[in-house]
C-alpha positions as CSV (number, residue, x, y, z in Angstrom):
1,M,132.8,58.0,128.1
2,A,131.4,55.9,124.7
3,E,131.0,58.1,121.8
4,R,127.6,59.3,121.6
5,H,125.4,58.9,118.0
6,A,123.0,61.8,117.1
7,V,120.6,61.6,114.0
8,I,119.7,64.8,112.7
9,S,117.0,65.3,110.1
10,G,117.1,68.2,107.9
11,A,120.3,69.7,106.2
12,S,119.7,73.5,106.3
13,I,121.1,75.8,108.6
14,A,119.6,74.6,111.8
15,G,120.2,70.9,111.0
16,L,124.1,72.1,109.9
17,S,124.5,74.1,113.0
18,A,123.6,71.0,115.1
19,A,125.6,68.9,113.1
20,F,128.8,71.4,113.3
21,W,128.6,71.6,116.8
22,L,127.5,68.1,118.1
23,R,130.2,66.8,116.1
24,R,132.6,69.5,117.8
25,T,131.8,67.9,121.0
26,G,132.6,64.5,120.4
27,W,129.2,63.0,119.0
28,R,129.0,61.0,115.9
29,V,126.7,62.7,113.4
30,T,124.0,61.3,110.9
31,V,122.3,63.8,109.1
32,L,119.2,63.0,106.9
33,E,118.0,65.0,104.0
34,R,114.8,64.2,102.1
35,A,116.2,66.7,98.9
36,E,118.1,64.4,96.5
37,A,120.9,66.8,96.9
38,F,122.0,70.0,98.6
39,R,119.5,72.9,98.2
40,D,121.2,76.1,96.7
41,G,119.0,79.2,96.2
42,G,116.6,80.6,98.5
43,Q,116.0,84.3,99.6
44,N,118.0,86.6,101.9
45,V,118.9,85.6,105.3
46,D,120.8,87.6,108.0
47,V,123.2,87.0,110.8
48,R,122.2,89.0,113.8
49,G,122.6,89.5,117.6
50,V,124.2,86.5,119.5
51,A,124.2,84.7,116.1
52,R,127.2,86.7,115.0
53,E,129.2,85.3,118.4
54,V,128.1,81.8,117.2
55,L,129.2,82.2,113.5
56,A,132.8,83.7,115.0
57,R,133.3,80.5,117.1
58,M,132.5,78.6,114.5
59,G,135.4,80.1,112.5
60,L,133.1,81.4,109.6
61,T,132.6,84.9,109.9
62,E,134.8,86.0,107.0
63,A,133.5,83.0,104.8
64,V,130.1,84.3,105.1
65,K,130.7,87.9,104.6
66,A,132.5,86.8,101.7
67,Q,129.0,85.7,100.5
68,N,127.5,88.9,100.8
69,T,124.4,89.7,98.7
70,T,125.7,93.1,97.9
71,E,122.6,94.8,99.2
72,T,123.4,98.2,100.4
73,G,120.0,99.5,101.9
74,T,116.3,99.1,102.2
75,V,113.7,101.5,100.6
76,F,110.0,101.9,100.5
77,V,109.2,102.8,96.7
78,D,105.8,103.9,95.0
79,A,104.5,102.8,91.9
80,G,106.7,104.8,90.0
81,G,109.9,103.4,91.8
82,R,110.3,106.8,93.5
83,V,111.8,106.4,97.1
84,L,109.3,107.2,99.8
85,A,111.2,106.5,102.9
86,E,114.5,104.5,103.5
87,L,114.9,102.5,106.3
88,P,118.2,102.7,108.8
89,S,121.0,100.3,107.8
90,D,123.7,101.6,110.2
91,G,125.6,98.9,112.3
92,P,125.5,95.2,111.9
93,D,121.7,94.7,112.4
94,G,120.2,97.3,110.2
95,A,117.5,96.7,108.0
96,T,120.2,95.5,105.5
97,A,122.5,93.7,108.0
98,E,126.1,93.3,107.6
99,L,126.0,89.8,107.3
100,E,123.3,89.8,104.4
101,V,123.6,86.2,102.7
102,L,121.3,84.3,100.5
103,R,119.9,81.3,102.4
104,G,121.7,78.5,100.0
105,D,125.0,80.4,100.4
106,F,124.8,80.1,104.2
107,A,123.6,76.7,104.2
108,R,126.7,75.7,101.9
109,T,129.1,77.5,103.9
110,I,128.6,75.6,107.1
111,L,128.1,72.4,105.1
112,E,131.7,72.9,103.6
113,H,133.2,73.8,106.9
114,L,131.8,70.7,109.0
115,P,134.1,68.9,111.0
116,E,135.5,65.8,109.6
117,G,133.2,62.5,110.3
118,V,129.5,64.0,109.8
119,E,127.6,61.7,107.4
120,I,125.0,63.4,105.1
121,T,122.6,61.1,103.2
122,Y,120.6,62.9,100.8
123,G,117.2,61.4,99.4
124,D,116.2,59.9,102.4
125,T,113.7,60.5,105.0
126,I,112.6,59.4,108.6
127,T,109.2,57.0,108.5
128,D,109.3,55.6,111.9
129,V,110.8,56.6,115.4
130,A,110.9,54.4,118.4
131,D,112.3,56.2,121.3
132,T,112.9,54.1,124.4
133,T,114.7,54.7,127.8
134,G,118.2,53.6,126.4
135,A,118.0,55.0,122.8
136,V,116.0,56.3,120.0
137,T,115.5,53.9,117.0
138,V,115.1,55.8,113.4
139,T,113.9,54.0,110.5
140,T,114.2,55.5,106.9
141,A,112.0,55.4,103.7
142,S,115.3,53.5,102.1
143,G,115.1,51.1,104.9
144,R,118.0,52.1,107.5
145,V,117.4,51.5,110.8
146,L,119.7,54.0,113.0
147,S,120.1,53.5,116.7
148,A,120.9,56.6,118.3
149,D,121.3,58.6,121.7
150,L,119.6,61.6,120.0
151,L,117.4,62.6,117.3
152,V,117.4,66.2,116.2
153,V,114.2,67.5,113.9
154,A,115.0,70.0,112.1
155,E,112.9,69.7,108.9
156,G,111.3,72.9,108.5
157,V,107.8,74.7,109.3
158,R,105.7,71.7,107.8
159,S,108.2,69.0,109.5
160,A,106.4,65.4,109.3
161,T,108.5,64.1,111.9
162,R,107.6,66.6,114.4
163,D,103.9,66.2,113.7
164,R,104.2,62.5,114.1
165,L,106.0,62.7,117.3
166,F,104.4,66.3,119.1
167,G,101.3,66.4,117.2
168,D,99.3,67.4,120.0
169,L,101.7,70.2,121.0
170,V,101.8,71.9,117.7
171,D,100.0,75.5,117.6
172,R,100.0,76.5,114.0
173,R,99.1,80.1,113.8
174,D,98.5,81.1,110.1
175,L,99.0,84.5,109.6
176,G,96.8,84.7,106.4
177,I,99.9,85.9,104.0
178,A,100.6,84.0,100.9
179,M,104.0,84.6,99.5
180,V,105.7,83.5,96.3
181,F,109.3,83.8,95.9
182,G,111.9,83.2,93.0
183,T,115.2,84.1,91.3
184,I,114.3,86.5,88.2
185,P,116.9,87.9,85.5
186,R,118.5,91.7,86.7
187,T,117.8,94.5,84.7
188,A,119.4,98.0,84.3
189,S,116.5,99.5,86.5
190,D,118.0,97.3,89.6
191,D,120.2,98.6,92.0
192,S,121.9,97.7,95.3
193,R,118.8,98.4,97.4
194,W,116.0,96.2,98.7
195,R,113.1,97.9,96.9
196,W,109.8,97.4,98.9
197,Y,106.4,98.2,97.1
198,T,103.2,98.1,99.1
199,T,100.0,98.9,97.6
200,T,96.1,98.5,98.2
201,G,94.4,95.1,98.5
202,G,97.1,93.8,100.9
203,R,99.7,93.7,98.3
204,Q,103.5,94.0,98.2
205,V,106.3,93.6,95.7
206,H,110.1,92.7,96.7
207,L,113.0,93.2,94.7
208,R,116.6,92.3,96.1
209,P,119.9,92.4,94.4
210,D,122.0,89.1,95.0
211,N,125.7,88.2,94.6
212,H,124.8,85.8,91.4
213,G,123.8,88.7,88.9
214,T,120.3,88.0,89.5
215,T,117.3,89.4,91.2
216,R,115.7,88.1,94.3
217,A,111.9,88.7,94.0
218,M,108.8,88.3,96.2
219,L,104.9,88.7,95.9
220,A,102.9,88.8,99.3
221,H,99.2,89.3,99.8
222,A,97.3,89.1,102.9
223,R,94.2,87.6,103.5
224,A,95.2,84.9,101.3
225,A,94.0,81.3,101.3
226,D,96.7,78.3,101.6
227,L,98.0,78.3,97.8
228,T,101.0,75.9,99.4
229,R,98.9,72.9,98.0
230,L,98.7,73.8,94.6
231,D,100.8,72.7,92.0
232,R,103.3,75.7,90.7
233,A,101.1,76.8,87.6
234,D,97.9,76.9,89.7
235,A,99.4,78.8,92.4
236,L,101.3,81.4,90.2
237,A,97.9,81.7,88.1
238,R,96.6,82.8,91.4
239,F,99.1,85.4,92.1
240,R,98.8,86.5,88.6
241,E,95.1,87.2,89.1
242,R,95.8,89.1,92.5
243,F,98.4,91.1,91.2
244,A,97.1,92.0,87.6
245,D,96.6,95.8,88.4
246,A,99.3,96.1,91.4
247,G,101.6,98.2,89.6
248,W,105.3,98.8,90.0
249,E,107.4,95.7,88.8
250,A,104.9,92.8,89.5
251,R,104.2,91.8,85.9
252,R,107.8,91.4,85.5
253,V,108.2,89.4,88.6
254,L,105.5,87.4,87.4
255,D,106.8,86.7,84.0
256,G,110.1,86.2,85.3
257,F,108.6,83.4,87.5
258,D,107.0,81.7,84.7
259,T,111.0,80.3,83.7
260,S,112.3,80.7,87.2
261,T,113.8,77.1,88.4
262,D,113.6,78.2,92.2
263,V,109.8,79.2,92.6
264,Y,108.8,78.6,96.2
265,V,105.3,79.4,97.3
266,D,104.7,79.4,101.4
267,Q,101.8,80.4,103.5
268,L,103.3,82.4,106.6
269,T,102.6,80.3,109.7
270,Q,104.2,80.4,113.0
271,I,104.8,77.2,115.0
272,R,104.2,77.7,118.7
273,M,105.2,75.0,121.1
274,P,105.1,74.8,124.9
275,V,108.3,72.3,124.7
276,W,111.0,71.5,122.1
277,H,111.7,68.0,123.5
278,R,110.3,64.6,124.2
279,G,112.4,61.9,125.7
280,R,115.5,61.7,123.3
281,V,114.1,63.7,120.5
282,C,114.2,67.3,120.2
283,L,113.5,70.1,117.5
284,A,115.6,73.0,116.4
285,G,114.7,75.7,113.7
286,D,111.6,76.3,112.1
287,A,110.4,72.4,112.9
288,G,110.2,74.0,116.5
289,W,109.4,77.8,116.3
290,C,108.8,79.1,113.0
291,V,108.8,82.8,113.3
292,T,108.0,83.6,109.9
293,P,109.4,86.7,107.9
294,M,107.1,89.2,109.8
295,G,109.1,88.1,112.9
296,G,112.4,87.9,111.2
297,G,115.7,86.4,112.4
298,G,114.8,82.8,111.6
299,A,118.3,82.0,110.2
300,S,120.0,83.5,113.3
301,L,118.2,81.5,115.8
302,A,118.5,78.2,113.8
303,L,122.5,78.7,113.9
304,V,122.1,79.8,117.4
305,S,120.0,76.4,118.4
306,G,122.7,74.2,117.2
307,Y,125.1,75.7,119.2
308,V,123.0,76.1,122.5
309,L,121.8,72.4,121.8
310,A,125.2,71.0,121.7
311,A,126.7,73.1,124.9
312,C,124.2,72.3,127.3
313,L,124.3,68.5,126.1
314,S,128.1,68.7,126.7
315,T,127.9,69.6,130.5
316,T,125.1,67.1,131.4
317,A,127.1,63.9,130.0
318,D,124.2,61.2,129.7
319,R,121.5,63.3,131.4
320,Y,119.5,63.9,128.5
321,E,116.5,65.3,129.9
322,E,118.6,67.9,132.0
323,G,120.5,68.8,128.8
324,L,117.4,69.4,126.7
325,A,115.8,71.2,129.5
326,A,118.6,73.5,129.5
327,Y,118.9,73.9,125.8
328,E,114.9,74.9,126.0
329,K,115.4,77.3,128.9
330,W,118.1,79.3,127.0
331,M,116.6,79.4,123.5
332,R,113.1,80.5,124.7
333,P,113.3,84.1,125.7
334,L,115.0,84.5,122.1
335,V,112.2,82.9,120.3
336,D,109.4,84.5,122.5
337,D,110.5,87.7,121.6
338,V,110.6,87.3,118.0
339,Q,107.2,85.7,117.9
340,G,105.3,88.0,120.2
341,F,104.7,91.1,117.6
342,P,101.2,92.7,118.0
343,R,98.4,91.5,116.2
344,W,97.8,95.0,114.2
345,L,101.1,94.8,112.5
346,V,99.9,92.3,109.6
347,P,96.9,94.6,108.8
348,F,99.1,97.9,108.8
349,A,102.1,96.1,106.9
350,Y,99.4,95.2,104.5
351,P,96.8,97.9,104.1
352,R,93.8,97.0,102.0
353,T,92.0,100.3,101.3
354,R,93.5,103.7,100.0
355,L,93.5,105.3,103.2
356,G,95.2,102.6,104.8
357,L,97.9,102.8,102.4
358,A,98.1,106.8,102.9
359,L,98.5,105.9,106.6
360,R,101.0,103.2,106.4
361,R,103.2,105.7,104.2
362,L,103.0,108.6,106.7
363,V,104.2,106.1,109.6
364,D,106.6,105.2,107.1
365,K,107.9,108.8,106.8
366,A,107.6,109.4,110.5
367,I,109.5,106.3,111.8
368,T,112.4,106.8,109.2
369,S,112.8,110.3,110.5
370,S,116.2,111.4,111.8
371,L,114.0,111.9,115.2
372,L,112.8,108.3,115.3
373,S,115.0,106.5,113.3
374,P,117.3,105.2,116.3
375,L,114.2,103.8,117.9
376,T,113.2,102.0,114.4
377,A,116.7,100.5,114.3
378,K,115.9,98.6,117.3
379,L,113.2,96.8,115.6
380,T,115.5,94.9,113.5
381,Q,117.3,93.6,116.2
382,V,116.6,90.0,116.9
383,A,118.6,87.1,118.7
384,D,119.8,90.0,120.8
385,T,120.7,89.0,124.5
386,T,123.0,90.2,127.3
387,R,123.0,86.3,128.4
388,A,126.6,84.9,127.8
389,L,126.1,81.5,125.5
390,P,126.1,78.5,127.7
391,P,129.8,77.3,127.8
392,I,130.8,74.2,126.1
393,G,132.1,71.2,128.7
394,A,135.9,71.5,129.4
395,A,136.2,67.8,128.2
396,H,135.2,68.5,124.7
397,A,136.5,72.2,124.2
């Protein structure tokens, strides 16, 4: 069989996992990334459930473990920083996972271990796609024209290529939660735990340690307008106004964001789609099924998707429809499990009134008690399945 060619758009976890496994199974791989260079930084992600097995098959478990954020646990705190409750972190899939790593560190680890022969082009993006019976032709902003057997769109939640090719199938579900992330200086008061503060007005403040001598911070508020279209200064001004009286470390976080180099504003939006492929084009990661931090496990699902895609295509030769359908069938239960959280979860997680906050704290204490903590621990289990990973075709093993 002639060497098959895959073009992958997006060089974060989903795209790099697909590049790793498609190359491993005999494909020629070209990766396009719109950023001018590899994007370091980012917040905590983790490797859970069947993603740990995929990571082991890549031979990268120890390399990822070496990038551990140093986080040792997860606690809820009050306005004075006093611990109100602690989430269970026992076992590999606790609230703080055994394999807890920054997004940029995780992606770079995969990047540095890609099989020889993967071509990566930065600073270029797709402008046109022609999907015909025998090939898919990709035209880029730089003028390149690439003929391929497969296009994998792994561009993220706001994927322009997905919208161009699958726009009629994209169901965007805005959760009404605005978040801003960034890196701020570490202080003597910071420790090795993820500290999570919730207050009235649907507001949260999060501080998490990292392995670079700094602190990763996040502000979130519910029932928020979409701030992603604003420039950084205007978006931060809106957060400063909303968090003016929030208490705890909110002011410190906002002051830190003023000079942080990696501030990122997001509006939590689930992406739900009835199918993830058309012809010779398929979606992977957040472009196809963004689960948001409310669901969790996005990085694990992204990692698994690359393996499952390559494995299913390795056993179907040039029967692309069959291989892509098998990829969707295997991945769909994992995604549905994470996306299907109940509607009451958002107002419960982001209480607006003093009464709502008091109820939230009572529930937090109950679910972290010795009686209920084993049940609570199961809530952090994502990408979890008893099914065996699909095999890679013997000819490509």
